[in-house]
Rosetta silent file (secondary structure, phi, psi, omega in degrees, C-alpha in Angstrom):
SEQUENCE: MSAQLHRRRRQAPRGRHATPHWLGRLPYLIVLCGVAGGLALCAFDYFRKGSSLIAAAVLFGALARLVLPPSQVGMLETRKKWLDVATMAFFAVAIAVVAWIVPGDK
SCORE:     score description
SCORE:     0.000 S_00000001
   1 L     0.000  -30.308 -178.764  128.876   62.611  -64.628 S_00000001
   2 H   -70.300  -25.487  177.487  131.599   64.164  -62.516 S_00000001
   3 H   -67.040  -30.283  177.871  129.135   64.212  -59.585 S_00000001
   4 H   -73.922  -33.312 -176.452  128.959   60.422  -59.814 S_00000001
   5 H   -80.008  -29.358 -179.879  132.677   60.025  -59.790 S_00000001
   6 L  -111.600   63.668  176.340  133.303   62.214  -56.762 S_00000001
   7 L   -78.810  146.191 -178.920  130.805   61.041  -54.272 S_00000001
   8 L   -91.762  147.533  176.015  131.275   62.092  -50.715 S_00000001
   9 L   -74.400  140.551  173.670  131.335   59.615  -47.919 S_00000001
  10 L   -75.460  138.857 -179.741  128.471   59.630  -45.507 S_00000001
  11 L  -122.989  147.528  173.164  129.492   60.495  -42.032 S_00000001
  12 L   -63.682  142.785  179.150  127.646   60.037  -38.791 S_00000001
  13 L   -65.668  139.254  179.986  126.239   63.208  -37.418 S_00000001
  14 L  -102.105   60.527 -179.420  128.396   64.846  -34.782 S_00000001
  15 L   -99.290 -156.160 -176.100  125.668   66.126  -32.619 S_00000001
  16 L   -74.209  -28.362 -177.016  124.799   65.851  -29.045 S_00000001
  17 L   -98.883    6.315  179.339  123.726   62.174  -29.293 S_00000001
  18 L   -71.327  138.654  179.939  126.675   60.914  -31.313 S_00000001
  19 L   -86.305  143.473  177.115  128.654   58.134  -29.571 S_00000001
  20 L   -66.638  156.473 -176.099  132.408   58.548  -29.172 S_00000001
  21 H   -67.983  -36.358 -178.762  134.647   56.345  -31.306 S_00000001
  22 H   -68.194  -22.347 -174.584  136.314   54.670  -28.279 S_00000001
  23 H   -64.881  -27.824  177.585  132.987   53.504  -26.882 S_00000001
  24 H   -67.275  -22.855 -179.499  132.827   50.727  -29.469 S_00000001
  25 H   -93.776   -9.413 -174.186  136.019   49.229  -28.061 S_00000001
  26 H   -66.013  -41.873  175.759  135.005   49.347  -24.435 S_00000001
  27 H   -60.677  -41.395  179.517  133.069   46.039  -24.224 S_00000001
  28 H   -63.398  -42.291 -179.721  135.951   44.232  -25.912 S_00000001
  29 H   -67.773  -34.723  176.705  138.456   45.796  -23.499 S_00000001
  30 H   -63.897  -45.559  179.913  136.387   44.786  -20.508 S_00000001
  31 H   -63.527  -45.246 -178.276  136.266   41.167  -21.713 S_00000001
  32 H   -63.657  -41.130  178.338  140.036   41.249  -22.453 S_00000001
  33 H   -67.752  -36.465  176.642  140.860   42.647  -18.999 S_00000001
  34 H   -64.964  -42.802  178.351  138.645   40.048  -17.346 S_00000001
  35 H   -68.236  -39.501  178.728  140.357   37.188  -19.197 S_00000001
  36 H   -65.632  -39.294  175.720  143.787   38.629  -18.426 S_00000001
  37 H   -64.166  -42.600  178.706  142.862   38.937  -14.724 S_00000001
  38 H   -64.316  -40.099  177.045  141.570   35.377  -14.730 S_00000001
  39 H   -64.649  -37.971  178.299  144.784   34.107  -16.362 S_00000001
  40 H   -63.934  -44.075  177.066  146.793   36.019  -13.767 S_00000001
  41 H   -62.763  -38.012  176.669  144.834   34.360  -10.935 S_00000001
  42 H   -65.137  -37.237  179.170  145.387   30.945  -12.543 S_00000001
  43 H   -68.072  -27.839  178.330  149.120   31.671  -12.719 S_00000001
  44 L   -93.240   21.941  170.567  149.135   32.444   -8.949 S_00000001
  45 L    69.048   36.263  172.596  147.605   29.013   -8.291 S_00000001
  46 L  -117.725   66.498 -172.639  143.968   30.169   -7.882 S_00000001
  47 H   -61.252  -46.499 -177.055  142.587   27.980  -10.664 S_00000001
  48 H   -65.754  -43.435  179.714  138.953   28.001   -9.641 S_00000001
  49 H   -69.300  -38.351  179.441  138.712   31.732   -9.013 S_00000001
  50 H   -67.990  -41.007  175.841  140.642   32.548  -12.154 S_00000001
  51 H   -66.102  -36.942  177.734  138.554   30.275  -14.345 S_00000001
  52 H   -64.792  -36.829  178.205  135.383   31.674  -12.856 S_00000001
  53 H   -67.579  -39.779  177.027  136.607   35.203  -13.696 S_00000001
  54 H   -65.509  -41.237  177.824  137.326   34.148  -17.263 S_00000001
  55 H   -65.134  -37.827  177.779  133.847   32.608  -17.555 S_00000001
  56 H   -66.927  -39.855  178.841  132.251   35.766  -16.195 S_00000001
  57 H   -64.968  -41.876  177.936  134.193   37.899  -18.663 S_00000001
  58 H   -68.216  -38.835  176.001  133.141   35.760  -21.608 S_00000001
  59 H   -65.921  -34.264  174.871  129.540   35.746  -20.431 S_00000001
  60 H   -64.776  -38.031  175.843  129.718   39.563  -20.178 S_00000001
  61 H   -60.033  -42.250  179.493  130.948   39.558  -23.826 S_00000001
  62 H   -65.387  -40.987  177.891  127.966   37.463  -24.824 S_00000001
  63 H   -66.263  -41.680 -179.607  125.550   39.776  -23.011 S_00000001
  64 H   -65.410  -39.512  177.225  127.188   42.835  -24.513 S_00000001
  65 H   -64.565  -35.109  179.483  126.937   41.322  -27.986 S_00000001
  66 H   -70.543  -41.679 -173.044  123.248   40.580  -27.373 S_00000001
  67 H   -86.869  -41.497 -171.977  122.282   43.947  -26.028 S_00000001
  68 L   -79.235  148.868  174.874  124.438   46.544  -27.781 S_00000001
  69 L   -69.000  159.464 -177.738  123.873   47.767  -31.356 S_00000001
  70 H   -57.065  -27.872 -178.709  126.465   46.743  -34.009 S_00000001
  71 H   -71.631  -11.825 -175.143  128.055   50.211  -33.894 S_00000001
  72 H  -118.352    0.338 -179.808  129.076   49.708  -30.244 S_00000001
  73 H   -89.504  -16.666  175.005  130.208   46.108  -29.954 S_00000001
  74 H    64.844 -129.122 -175.551  133.549   46.612  -31.696 S_00000001
  75 H   -82.122    0.368  172.165  135.580   43.443  -32.133 S_00000001
  76 H   -71.130  -20.331  179.178  133.052   41.265  -30.380 S_00000001
  77 L   -86.427  108.490  174.762  131.155   41.164  -33.677 S_00000001
  78 L  -123.712  -28.638 -177.692  132.607   38.454  -35.887 S_00000001
  79 L  -134.452 -155.126  175.820  129.644   36.515  -37.212 S_00000001
  80 L   -70.184  157.112 -173.958  125.911   36.751  -37.003 S_00000001
  81 H   -61.991  -47.742 -179.411  124.563   37.976  -33.665 S_00000001
  82 H   -61.606  -36.802 -179.736  122.909   34.717  -32.630 S_00000001
  83 H   -72.598  -38.846  174.617  125.959   32.710  -33.451 S_00000001
  84 H   -60.836  -47.491 -179.210  128.239   35.048  -31.532 S_00000001
  85 H   -65.122  -44.252  179.485  126.013   34.987  -28.467 S_00000001
  86 H   -64.853  -40.617 -179.719  125.522   31.217  -28.549 S_00000001
  87 H   -66.439  -49.018 -178.270  129.225   30.529  -28.964 S_00000001
  88 H   -69.292  -36.251  175.525  130.367   32.819  -26.154 S_00000001
  89 H   -64.649  -39.810  175.174  127.597   31.619  -23.822 S_00000001
  90 H   -59.201  -45.811  179.712  128.571   28.024  -24.506 S_00000001
  91 H   -71.421  -32.349  175.921  132.201   28.645  -23.765 S_00000001
  92 H   -64.458  -44.534  177.356  131.376   30.635  -20.639 S_00000001
  93 H   -68.114  -37.788  176.720  129.297   27.803  -19.303 S_00000001
  94 H   -63.763  -43.291  178.813  131.887   25.208  -20.304 S_00000001
  95 H   -67.137  -37.278  178.452  134.693   27.122  -18.584 S_00000001
  96 H   -67.230  -41.800  177.276  132.554   27.563  -15.422 S_00000001
  97 H   -61.346  -46.025  178.187  131.719   23.850  -15.347 S_00000001
  98 H   -64.021  -37.878 -178.289  135.319   22.843  -15.775 S_00000001
  99 H   -65.320  -34.498 -176.757  136.388   25.348  -13.108 S_00000001
 100 H   -93.399  -15.008  177.230  134.022   23.821  -10.510 S_00000001
 101 H   -85.392  -33.160 -176.891  134.492   20.172  -11.472 S_00000001
 102 L   -65.891  121.323 -179.683  138.306   20.096  -11.264 S_00000001
 103 L   -76.616  159.438  168.535  139.239   19.135   -7.699 S_00000001
 104 L   122.850  -48.023 -177.327  141.857   20.688   -5.535 S_00000001
 105 L   -77.121  142.962  177.574  141.438   24.479   -5.374 S_00000001
 106 L   -89.125    0.000    0.000  139.668   25.969   -2.374 S_00000001
């Protein structure tokens, strides 16, 4: 009975093919940096270029969520895979459309 009370946690093997812990945060950080860069461009009066960078970063997040396994997507995983990908792809396309429809920026 004491063996049932004191179960050990399973740990991933630390072999040659084990992925580092920080690798799961990398796609999220790339998306975050892309959005921050796009917002900085928008702040410096380059609305179209900044919005396009934001749309590209969100689309990268959707592709990362689609391709990578759940252990490597980090905080991009919030719901089911198909819903995450569809939501991010929709917002990426919507941001890109708005960026190119709004007149004024060269």
